[in-house]
TORFI-500662 format. One record per residue (C-alpha): residue in three letters; x, y, z; chain. Coordinates in steps of 0.05 Angstrom, whole numbers. Example, Ala and Ser with C-alpha at 12.3 -4.5 7.8 and 13.67 -1.06 7.14 Angstrom:
! residues 2
r,u,v,w,c
ALA,246,-90,156,A
SER,273,-21,143,A
***
This chain:
! residues 690
r,u,v,w,c
UNK,399,3215,2383,A
UNK,433,3174,2425,A
UNK,398,3116,2392,A
UNK,421,3117,2331,A
UNK,490,3120,2349,A
UNK,486,3061,2391,A
UNK,459,3029,2329,A
UNK,515,3059,2286,A
UNK,567,3025,2319,A
UNK,538,2959,2320,A
UNK,563,2938,2247,A
UNK,641,2961,2257,A
UNK,644,2898,2327,A
UNK,658,2846,2280,A
UNK,716,2879,2247,A
UNK,748,2890,2309,A
UNK,733,2825,2330,A
UNK,773,2799,2265,A
UNK,825,2847,2274,A
UNK,839,2838,2346,A
UNK,844,2753,2319,A
UNK,885,2772,2272,A
UNK,934,2803,2315,A
UNK,928,2751,2364,A
UNK,946,2697,2312,A
UNK,1005,2744,2283,A
UNK,1044,2747,2356,A
UNK,1031,2673,2363,A
UNK,1062,2668,2287,A
UNK,1116,2711,2311,A
UNK,1136,2667,2377,A
UNK,1125,2605,2343,A
UNK,1169,2630,2294,A
UNK,1209,2663,2336,A
UNK,1214,2591,2385,A
UNK,1225,2556,2324,A
UNK,1286,2594,2304,A
UNK,1300,2587,2366,A
UNK,1300,2513,2373,A
UNK,1327,2505,2306,A
UNK,1390,2551,2320,A
UNK,1405,2510,2393,A
UNK,1387,2450,2357,A
UNK,1453,2422,2317,A
UNK,1454,2394,2248,A
UNK,1474,2327,2231,A
UNK,1544,2313,2235,A
UNK,1571,2331,2162,A
UNK,1599,2267,2120,A
UNK,1661,2283,2131,A
UNK,1663,2275,2208,A
UNK,1626,2213,2215,A
UNK,1651,2174,2159,A
UNK,1686,2111,2174,A
UNK,1772,2129,2146,A
UNK,1816,2081,2115,A
UNK,1893,2101,2140,A
UNK,1955,2075,2097,A
UNK,2018,2052,2133,A
UNK,2036,2116,2151,A
UNK,1973,2119,2200,A
UNK,1954,2185,2153,A
UNK,1885,2183,2127,A
UNK,1875,2150,2050,A
UNK,1810,2151,2035,A
UNK,1726,2151,2066,A
UNK,1678,2092,2065,A
UNK,1626,2113,2024,A
UNK,1566,2073,1986,A
UNK,1578,2118,1925,A
UNK,1656,2122,1928,A
UNK,1666,2189,1920,A
UNK,1716,2222,1960,A
UNK,1724,2296,1964,A
UNK,1787,2333,1959,A
UNK,1764,2403,1989,A
UNK,1799,2464,1991,A
UNK,1787,2535,2006,A
UNK,1753,2586,1982,A
UNK,1822,2634,1974,A
UNK,1839,2568,1931,A
UNK,1782,2565,1873,A
UNK,1795,2612,1813,A
UNK,1747,2686,1828,A
UNK,1715,2667,1757,A
UNK,1688,2601,1782,A
UNK,1650,2625,1845,A
UNK,1622,2688,1797,A
UNK,1603,2642,1738,A
UNK,1558,2595,1795,A
UNK,1536,2652,1831,A
UNK,1516,2682,1761,A
UNK,1482,2624,1734,A
UNK,1451,2592,1803,A
UNK,1444,2645,1854,A
UNK,1444,2710,1838,A
UNK,1429,2753,1907,A
UNK,1468,2684,1940,A
UNK,1504,2739,1990,A
UNK,1434,2783,2000,A
UNK,1378,2739,2015,A
UNK,1372,2693,2079,A
UNK,1379,2626,2052,A
UNK,1311,2637,2011,A
UNK,1303,2675,1938,A
UNK,1227,2690,1948,A
UNK,1222,2724,1875,A
UNK,1246,2656,1852,A
UNK,1202,2607,1891,A
UNK,1140,2657,1873,A
UNK,1154,2644,1791,A
UNK,1172,2570,1812,A
UNK,1104,2564,1841,A
UNK,1067,2599,1793,A
UNK,1100,2546,1741,A
UNK,1091,2483,1775,A
UNK,1009,2504,1778,A
UNK,1015,2518,1709,A
UNK,1039,2443,1686,A
UNK,1000,2412,1747,A
UNK,1062,2378,1782,A
UNK,1129,2400,1818,A
UNK,1172,2403,1752,A
UNK,1211,2469,1766,A
UNK,1253,2493,1824,A
UNK,1286,2552,1847,A
UNK,1333,2535,1895,A
UNK,1384,2577,1929,A
UNK,1450,2549,1936,A
UNK,1441,2550,2008,A
UNK,1379,2506,1995,A
UNK,1419,2453,1951,A
UNK,1477,2447,1998,A
UNK,1432,2420,2050,A
UNK,1402,2373,2009,A
UNK,1461,2346,1978,A
UNK,1485,2342,2050,A
UNK,1428,2328,2088,A
UNK,1369,2292,2036,A
UNK,1355,2254,1982,A
UNK,1334,2289,1915,A
UNK,1266,2264,1913,A
UNK,1205,2302,1904,A
UNK,1169,2303,1969,A
UNK,1131,2351,2006,A
UNK,1166,2324,2066,A
UNK,1234,2322,2028,A
UNK,1212,2406,2014,A
UNK,1210,2413,2090,A
UNK,1269,2381,2115,A
UNK,1308,2429,2069,A
UNK,1282,2495,2090,A
UNK,1293,2472,2158,A
UNK,1358,2448,2148,A
UNK,1375,2517,2094,A
UNK,1349,2566,2162,A
UNK,1400,2524,2201,A
UNK,1463,2534,2159,A
UNK,1439,2603,2147,A
UNK,1447,2609,2217,A
UNK,1506,2573,2233,A
UNK,1550,2587,2175,A
UNK,1586,2649,2134,A
UNK,1552,2662,2073,A
UNK,1631,2651,2043,A
UNK,1626,2585,2097,A
UNK,1570,2555,2060,A
UNK,1592,2579,1986,A
UNK,1663,2530,2004,A
UNK,1620,2474,2029,A
UNK,1576,2487,1961,A
UNK,1642,2481,1920,A
UNK,1667,2426,1947,A
UNK,1607,2383,1948,A
UNK,1579,2401,1887,A
UNK,1571,2345,1831,A
UNK,1610,2350,1772,A
UNK,1610,2287,1731,A
UNK,1640,2228,1725,A
UNK,1656,2211,1800,A
UNK,1680,2284,1804,A
UNK,1654,2311,1865,A
UNK,1677,2379,1888,A
UNK,1710,2434,1848,A
UNK,1783,2407,1851,A
UNK,1773,2341,1836,A
UNK,1728,2372,1783,A
UNK,1786,2415,1757,A
UNK,1838,2369,1763,A
UNK,1786,2311,1727,A
UNK,1766,2356,1664,A
UNK,1840,2404,1659,A
UNK,1895,2370,1696,A
UNK,1896,2429,1736,A
UNK,1882,2460,1805,A
UNK,1812,2497,1811,A
UNK,1859,2563,1828,A
UNK,1877,2570,1754,A
UNK,1822,2563,1715,A
UNK,1808,2610,1671,A
UNK,1749,2648,1642,A
UNK,1726,2591,1591,A
UNK,1743,2537,1626,A
UNK,1698,2564,1698,A
UNK,1643,2575,1646,A
UNK,1642,2501,1624,A
UNK,1649,2473,1699,A
UNK,1591,2516,1725,A
UNK,1538,2494,1681,A
UNK,1561,2417,1680,A
UNK,1521,2407,1762,A
UNK,1460,2428,1733,A
UNK,1459,2357,1693,A
UNK,1524,2320,1693,A
UNK,1511,2266,1647,A
UNK,1476,2320,1595,A
UNK,1522,2382,1608,A
UNK,1590,2329,1600,A
UNK,1641,2363,1563,A
UNK,1658,2286,1546,A
UNK,1599,2264,1515,A
UNK,1552,2319,1500,A
UNK,1599,2381,1477,A
UNK,1538,2408,1437,A
UNK,1503,2420,1501,A
UNK,1566,2432,1540,A
UNK,1579,2496,1501,A
UNK,1512,2520,1500,A
UNK,1505,2520,1573,A
UNK,1569,2565,1582,A
UNK,1538,2610,1522,A
UNK,1492,2613,1575,A
UNK,1533,2624,1640,A
UNK,1571,2680,1593,A
UNK,1513,2716,1581,A
UNK,1496,2721,1661,A
UNK,1558,2736,1677,A
UNK,1553,2793,1624,A
UNK,1487,2812,1658,A
UNK,1526,2816,1738,A
UNK,1570,2860,1705,A
UNK,1621,2803,1717,A
UNK,1642,2816,1652,A
UNK,1651,2848,1590,A
UNK,1614,2824,1524,A
UNK,1693,2825,1497,A
UNK,1711,2774,1547,A
UNK,1648,2736,1543,A
UNK,1661,2727,1466,A
UNK,1736,2710,1469,A
UNK,1715,2658,1525,A
UNK,1659,2626,1478,A
UNK,1716,2616,1424,A
UNK,1774,2593,1460,A
UNK,1791,2518,1449,A
UNK,1788,2482,1513,A
UNK,1841,2433,1518,A
UNK,1814,2375,1551,A
UNK,1851,2314,1588,A
UNK,1829,2248,1553,A
UNK,1767,2206,1575,A
UNK,1792,2149,1612,A
UNK,1864,2177,1636,A
UNK,1837,2220,1683,A
UNK,1861,2202,1758,A
UNK,1824,2156,1804,A
UNK,1758,2187,1848,A
UNK,1796,2171,1901,A
UNK,1873,2145,1924,A
UNK,1876,2065,1916,A
UNK,1795,2070,1902,A
UNK,1803,1989,1891,A
UNK,1837,1968,1955,A
UNK,1787,2013,1990,A
UNK,1737,1970,1970,A
UNK,1769,1900,1996,A
UNK,1778,1931,2052,A
UNK,1718,1960,2057,A
UNK,1688,1885,2044,A
UNK,1740,1853,2097,A
UNK,1716,1902,2155,A
UNK,1645,1886,2147,A
UNK,1659,1815,2150,A
UNK,1709,1823,2203,A
UNK,1660,1868,2253,A
UNK,1601,1844,2225,A
UNK,1571,1907,2200,A
UNK,1529,1928,2142,A
UNK,1551,1980,2097,A
UNK,1512,2035,2133,A
UNK,1534,2019,2204,A
UNK,1618,2022,2158,A
UNK,1602,2091,2132,A
UNK,1575,2125,2186,A
UNK,1613,2089,2246,A
UNK,1661,2144,2247,A
UNK,1717,2081,2243,A
UNK,1787,2084,2244,A
UNK,1811,2030,2189,A
UNK,1889,2016,2194,A
UNK,1921,1986,2128,A
UNK,1974,1958,2115,A
UNK,1987,1997,2046,A
UNK,2046,2034,2023,A
UNK,2036,2104,1994,A
UNK,2092,2109,1954,A
UNK,2092,2039,1934,A
UNK,2013,2058,1914,A
UNK,2033,2109,1873,A
UNK,2082,2075,1835,A
UNK,2030,2024,1822,A
UNK,1983,2071,1799,A
UNK,2031,2106,1748,A
UNK,2065,2034,1732,A
UNK,1987,2016,1704,A
UNK,1976,2088,1674,A
UNK,2037,2087,1642,A
UNK,2043,2017,1611,A
UNK,1964,2009,1589,A
UNK,1928,2052,1530,A
UNK,1880,2079,1555,A
UNK,1830,2078,1488,A
UNK,1839,2001,1493,A
UNK,1785,1951,1530,A
UNK,1846,1913,1567,A
UNK,1846,1911,1638,A
UNK,1906,1889,1685,A
UNK,1906,1885,1757,A
UNK,1979,1886,1797,A
UNK,1982,1871,1865,A
UNK,2046,1871,1915,A
UNK,2056,1831,1977,A
UNK,2116,1837,2025,A
UNK,2143,1766,2028,A
UNK,2174,1787,2103,A
UNK,2100,1790,2129,A
UNK,2052,1781,2075,A
UNK,2032,1858,2087,A
UNK,1992,1880,2027,A
UNK,2037,1943,2004,A
UNK,1996,1958,1930,A
UNK,1934,1940,1894,A
UNK,1909,1964,1839,A
UNK,1855,1931,1813,A
UNK,1838,1956,1738,A
UNK,1861,2012,1694,A
UNK,1806,2062,1708,A
UNK,1767,2062,1771,A
UNK,1707,2107,1748,A
UNK,1697,2064,1682,A
UNK,1702,1991,1717,A
UNK,1703,1978,1787,A
UNK,1717,1907,1775,A
UNK,1778,1896,1818,A
UNK,1812,1844,1770,A
UNK,1864,1835,1820,A
UNK,1817,1782,1868,A
UNK,1791,1752,1790,A
UNK,1795,1683,1807,A
UNK,1773,1663,1739,A
UNK,1847,1682,1698,A
UNK,1892,1621,1681,A
UNK,1968,1635,1702,A
UNK,1983,1606,1654,A
UNK,2073,1594,1645,A
UNK,2076,1645,1715,A
UNK,2047,1577,1741,A
UNK,2108,1541,1729,A
UNK,2159,1558,1782,A
UNK,2106,1526,1835,A
UNK,2109,1453,1803,A
UNK,2188,1463,1787,A
UNK,2181,1477,1876,A
UNK,2145,1415,1878,A
UNK,2200,1383,1840,A
UNK,2267,1413,1874,A
UNK,2229,1392,1948,A
UNK,2222,1321,1934,A
UNK,2301,1321,1910,A
UNK,2281,1280,1856,A
UNK,2306,1335,1806,A
UNK,2349,1389,1805,A
UNK,2372,1454,1769,A
UNK,2408,1397,1713,A
UNK,2356,1355,1709,A
UNK,2350,1342,1630,A
UNK,2290,1323,1599,A
UNK,2277,1322,1509,A
UNK,2242,1391,1480,A
UNK,2205,1355,1428,A
UNK,2139,1342,1407,A
UNK,2101,1285,1456,A
UNK,2047,1247,1470,A
UNK,2037,1244,1539,A
UNK,1997,1193,1572,A
UNK,1961,1192,1634,A
UNK,1898,1164,1686,A
UNK,1925,1094,1681,A
UNK,1940,1108,1596,A
UNK,1863,1116,1595,A
UNK,1869,1191,1572,A
UNK,1929,1227,1525,A
UNK,1948,1289,1529,A
UNK,1992,1325,1476,A
UNK,2021,1404,1489,A
UNK,2061,1440,1446,A
UNK,2114,1499,1454,A
UNK,2104,1565,1436,A
UNK,2112,1573,1361,A
UNK,2123,1507,1350,A
UNK,2201,1518,1379,A
UNK,2226,1459,1413,A
UNK,2300,1469,1434,A
UNK,2323,1380,1448,A
UNK,2354,1361,1511,A
UNK,2348,1416,1566,A
UNK,2352,1422,1632,A
UNK,2316,1466,1682,A
UNK,2353,1533,1685,A
UNK,2335,1526,1611,A
UNK,2261,1505,1612,A
UNK,2256,1559,1663,A
UNK,2291,1618,1627,A
UNK,2252,1597,1561,A
UNK,2184,1568,1585,A
UNK,2186,1508,1560,A
UNK,2117,1472,1554,A
UNK,2148,1395,1540,A
UNK,2184,1404,1603,A
UNK,2142,1423,1646,A
UNK,2089,1367,1621,A
UNK,2153,1309,1638,A
UNK,2167,1349,1703,A
UNK,2097,1347,1729,A
UNK,2086,1269,1706,A
UNK,2143,1257,1743,A
UNK,2130,1284,1812,A
UNK,2065,1276,1810,A
UNK,1999,1329,1788,A
UNK,1965,1320,1855,A
UNK,2034,1344,1899,A
UNK,2033,1398,1854,A
UNK,1960,1424,1873,A
UNK,1982,1403,1947,A
UNK,2040,1452,1937,A
UNK,2000,1503,1909,A
UNK,1958,1507,1969,A
UNK,2013,1507,2017,A
UNK,2032,1566,1996,A
UNK,1950,1607,1974,A
UNK,1931,1588,1925,A
UNK,1855,1577,1951,A
UNK,1821,1564,1881,A
UNK,1806,1489,1866,A
UNK,1866,1463,1825,A
UNK,1857,1406,1774,A
UNK,1901,1352,1793,A
UNK,1918,1337,1711,A
UNK,1975,1339,1665,A
UNK,1955,1413,1630,A
UNK,1966,1441,1720,A
UNK,2036,1437,1688,A
UNK,2019,1499,1632,A
UNK,1969,1534,1683,A
UNK,1912,1520,1665,A
UNK,1869,1521,1724,A
UNK,1847,1594,1743,A
UNK,1875,1634,1798,A
UNK,1880,1708,1829,A
UNK,1934,1751,1816,A
UNK,1938,1766,1894,A
UNK,1935,1687,1904,A
UNK,2005,1688,1850,A
UNK,2034,1750,1889,A
UNK,2019,1706,1955,A
UNK,2043,1638,1922,A
UNK,2107,1669,1898,A
UNK,2129,1710,1962,A
UNK,2132,1646,1994,A
UNK,2187,1638,1943,A
UNK,2212,1699,1954,A
UNK,2213,1701,2037,A
UNK,2253,1628,2032,A
UNK,2191,1583,2030,A
UNK,2165,1617,2098,A
UNK,2078,1629,2085,A
UNK,2052,1696,2122,A
UNK,1979,1710,2111,A
UNK,1958,1755,2070,A
UNK,1943,1818,2103,A
UNK,1910,1883,2095,A
UNK,1875,1910,2161,A
UNK,1927,1918,2221,A
UNK,1874,1943,2264,A
UNK,1797,1983,2267,A
UNK,1792,2027,2327,A
UNK,1712,2069,2330,A
UNK,1711,2139,2338,A
UNK,1719,2141,2412,A
UNK,1801,2097,2401,A
UNK,1778,2040,2426,A
UNK,1795,1986,2395,A
UNK,1756,1939,2358,A
UNK,1796,1892,2317,A
UNK,1873,1879,2322,A
UNK,1909,1829,2263,A
UNK,1939,1771,2303,A
UNK,2012,1772,2319,A
UNK,2029,1698,2282,A
UNK,2099,1681,2260,A
UNK,2096,1663,2191,A
UNK,2097,1583,2167,A
UNK,2164,1546,2151,A
UNK,2119,1512,2080,A
UNK,2175,1499,2042,A
UNK,2253,1483,2059,A
UNK,2280,1545,2054,A
UNK,2354,1519,2008,A
UNK,2291,1491,1949,A
UNK,2270,1558,1960,A
UNK,2330,1589,1938,A
UNK,2353,1543,1888,A
UNK,2280,1557,1851,A
UNK,2288,1640,1861,A
UNK,2372,1630,1837,A
UNK,2325,1595,1767,A
UNK,2289,1657,1766,A
UNK,2336,1694,1757,A
UNK,2352,1666,1697,A
UNK,2283,1692,1666,A
UNK,2317,1763,1664,A
UNK,2379,1746,1630,A
UNK,2396,1730,1555,A
UNK,2343,1694,1526,A
UNK,2301,1685,1587,A
UNK,2228,1712,1582,A
UNK,2234,1777,1607,A
UNK,2304,1800,1587,A
UNK,2275,1861,1545,A
UNK,2252,1892,1604,A
UNK,2328,1873,1651,A
UNK,2358,1934,1638,A
UNK,2294,1966,1682,A
UNK,2312,1930,1742,A
UNK,2375,1950,1779,A
UNK,2367,1901,1835,A
UNK,2361,1818,1838,A
UNK,2301,1797,1812,A
UNK,2268,1720,1805,A
UNK,2204,1718,1769,A
UNK,2159,1690,1717,A
UNK,2115,1702,1654,A
UNK,2057,1672,1634,A
UNK,2018,1670,1574,A
UNK,1949,1643,1547,A
UNK,1900,1654,1498,A
UNK,1859,1704,1538,A
UNK,1914,1719,1590,A
UNK,1990,1756,1600,A
UNK,2026,1748,1668,A
UNK,2077,1771,1695,A
UNK,2098,1746,1767,A
UNK,2164,1755,1799,A
UNK,2194,1782,1869,A
UNK,2261,1816,1906,A
UNK,2269,1797,1977,A
UNK,2224,1861,1991,A
UNK,2166,1860,1954,A
UNK,2131,1807,1913,A
UNK,2084,1824,1854,A
UNK,2037,1792,1807,A
UNK,2017,1837,1741,A
UNK,1945,1810,1705,A
UNK,1931,1842,1638,A
UNK,1867,1814,1598,A
UNK,1797,1824,1570,A
UNK,1724,1826,1612,A
UNK,1699,1789,1554,A
UNK,1739,1726,1553,A
UNK,1764,1760,1481,A
UNK,1836,1728,1458,A
UNK,1895,1782,1475,A
UNK,1949,1792,1423,A
UNK,2015,1790,1426,A
UNK,2031,1861,1437,A
UNK,1981,1866,1492,A
UNK,2005,1796,1523,A
UNK,2070,1833,1536,A
UNK,2049,1898,1576,A
UNK,2053,1863,1639,A
UNK,2127,1848,1635,A
UNK,2143,1924,1634,A
UNK,2085,1947,1681,A
UNK,2121,1900,1730,A
UNK,2193,1927,1724,A
UNK,2160,1996,1730,A
UNK,2127,1993,1780,A
UNK,2190,1952,1824,A
UNK,2248,1992,1802,A
UNK,2204,2060,1824,A
UNK,2171,2029,1891,A
UNK,2246,2010,1912,A
UNK,2287,2063,1893,A
UNK,2294,2088,1967,A
UNK,2311,2019,1984,A
UNK,2388,1994,1974,A
UNK,2386,1936,1930,A
UNK,2403,1868,1962,A
UNK,2421,1800,1941,A
UNK,2369,1745,1957,A
UNK,2395,1719,2031,A
UNK,2430,1649,2031,A
UNK,2405,1589,2079,A
UNK,2439,1530,2101,A
UNK,2430,1478,2068,A
UNK,2447,1493,2001,A
UNK,2516,1481,1967,A
UNK,2542,1517,1895,A
UNK,2604,1488,1849,A
UNK,2623,1495,1779,A
UNK,2595,1449,1734,A
UNK,2613,1435,1654,A
UNK,2541,1470,1622,A
UNK,2549,1412,1567,A
UNK,2549,1351,1611,A
UNK,2529,1377,1676,A
UNK,2583,1342,1715,A
UNK,2640,1382,1765,A
UNK,2678,1418,1717,A
UNK,2749,1411,1719,A
UNK,2807,1455,1701,A
UNK,2808,1429,1631,A
UNK,2734,1447,1613,A
UNK,2735,1511,1582,A
UNK,2665,1531,1603,A
UNK,2629,1535,1668,A
UNK,2565,1554,1713,A
UNK,2563,1566,1777,A
UNK,2499,1524,1804,A
UNK,2462,1520,1860,A
UNK,2439,1452,1896,A
UNK,2406,1434,1962,A
UNK,2455,1385,1992,A
UNK,2463,1329,1979,A
UNK,2433,1340,1902,A
UNK,2493,1375,1858,A
UNK,2531,1324,1820,A
UNK,2589,1278,1843,A
UNK,2618,1265,1788,A
UNK,2674,1305,1747,A
UNK,2674,1317,1675,A
UNK,2717,1269,1631,A
UNK,2702,1304,1562,A
UNK,2768,1348,1560,A
UNK,2823,1298,1600,A
UNK,2847,1309,1669,A
UNK,2782,1270,1696,A
UNK,2776,1268,1769,A
UNK,2811,1341,1781,A
UNK,2763,1400,1812,A
UNK,2770,1467,1784,A
UNK,2825,1519,1831,A
UNK,2787,1524,1898,A
UNK,2771,1596,1894,A
UNK,2716,1578,1837,A
UNK,2691,1524,1880,A
UNK,2643,1547,1930,A
UNK,2604,1510,1992,A
UNK,2548,1556,2021,A
UNK,2539,1513,2065,A
UNK,2620,1500,2099,A
UNK,2672,1537,2080,A
UNK,2742,1497,2044,A
UNK,2787,1470,2103,A
UNK,2831,1513,2073,A
UNK,2805,1575,2094,A
UNK,2826,1552,2160,A
UNK,2891,1569,2157,A
UNK,2882,1635,2119,A
UNK,2930,1704,2146,A
UNK,2862,1734,2145,A
UNK,2839,1674,2195,A
UNK,2904,1671,2231,A
UNK,2902,1747,2245,A
UNK,2836,1744,2271,A
UNK,2846,1686,2322,A
UNK,2916,1735,2347,A
UNK,2856,1791,2360,A
UNK,2816,1753,2394,A
UNK,2870,1725,2439,A
***
């Protein structure tokens, strides 16, 4: 018996050893799992995007945008600011067990594994919201086992470190809803023009379906697909008990009021300016795009948020969203050279090219003031200089070449002076002027004023045939508006690192006097006539309630309005990207945009006259003879001249030759009339001082 008993126990030993081995493996596995969980709990997650992304700050020091490679800029909102219907719709279709699982849906994963085994490839997934968030925050969307492993680790960390509500809130603020909209707030505003908190059931289920395929389920591009997806989500909400069949049916039949595509707000404030500053920052610091995006830098800029909003509003109101016509607006402070507003196109989502920097557009007649400034500065011409506006064949290059310009509509005015030529944008007068002062001198003046593009020194330069950028035109007109002083165009004031250490600071330089102040002022007075009766900008004069000077310009492919007040120099351009010719209606869009922007941007700034410098004199002249007006002249006009270039001969066409107008009608801004020395007011001042 003992012998049999011993034999009977032998077969059990392998099972005991196997059991012990499995137990040891299980214990080791539990210890390892515990150790891994402990490690993951202690290990910090990578910084969230907004913590490490470099930020752009406006002139008030407030964050305006973040720098990202995809151009995204979220507008995060709290969970309480999101419609409960949108939350329920998202959970019903994406992750019904979100509040009960620990980051992974085991049954869903099992179904996905079986489906993938049957298909022979990883074609199906069962990602929870936490897994999707981990992928969107920290990983790419490639289908590799390495990425899946990292995703699992990040998922566990998110579940350990954040509550379910926090994870859901991060997800809804991060997910992509198509057409450049990241996060539910941006999506609600883009598609329906309302905050996420106000979404109804139909709107919520429409938006909840988009993240699965932002292009395929976009209501803008595939409405049929979007409606089918909406129906699936409504059915899912019925299954979860969130809504009734009747509510689902009513929502499916609701006609949704989408904002027209192209009329949506841009993905971020001032996106074209952000891209401009991005490129400048990388160049200034000699860093890569990744170093900029992930460096935690703070880039302080000159942009005025209110003026930027005024610019974007003016462009939106002045352009046809359905047309392919493009635009640009850039505004510079003449007193500092600071860029205060920049709009590089009609819609950043559909066209990221910054037209404000494009150096391929012909400025047309808007270039003429640079030429007239050359003429006035040379003191060979004044506002009264006369040329005959008639069809003319010009000879140049030692008579080896000819040039025959035409006026718009073949309208010729006969003998006119510079003021009339600027107001009417007369081409014949302009070419006569450049032939007199020299095209080389005009090109040199343009370069001094900030035109960086190469200019051809030919007679047609007077009509703006050499391409320039809107930014350069705003810079050049800022010199005129700034009394002949050129300030470097500046967008970045300083850059600091994440610790606040200074990495770059814009040089504090005095402006350079590149033009005589008197010449700039005289030209300004002439350019104010563009907005007066008979001027090419007269039709928008009623919009602007302050002194303003400017010049329109039109070519076959480009429309311009460039002008300035004492506070802002602004260039507005319109045209097509593909060199297509513009219509008369297209070309006329620039002026209203300029006027609306200027008035809105300066609505809180009291109107100011242009400061009068030394070295100028204003006298009354007879407009017919161009001579000093006398008391007998029936018409008198006040004209401004550089001192020494004003008329000295009195009009003799109405008798009493050589007798000046009454003293109160003749002024000299350089020195007061001698009669004022003995005025009652001066006697009172002398008595008070003594």
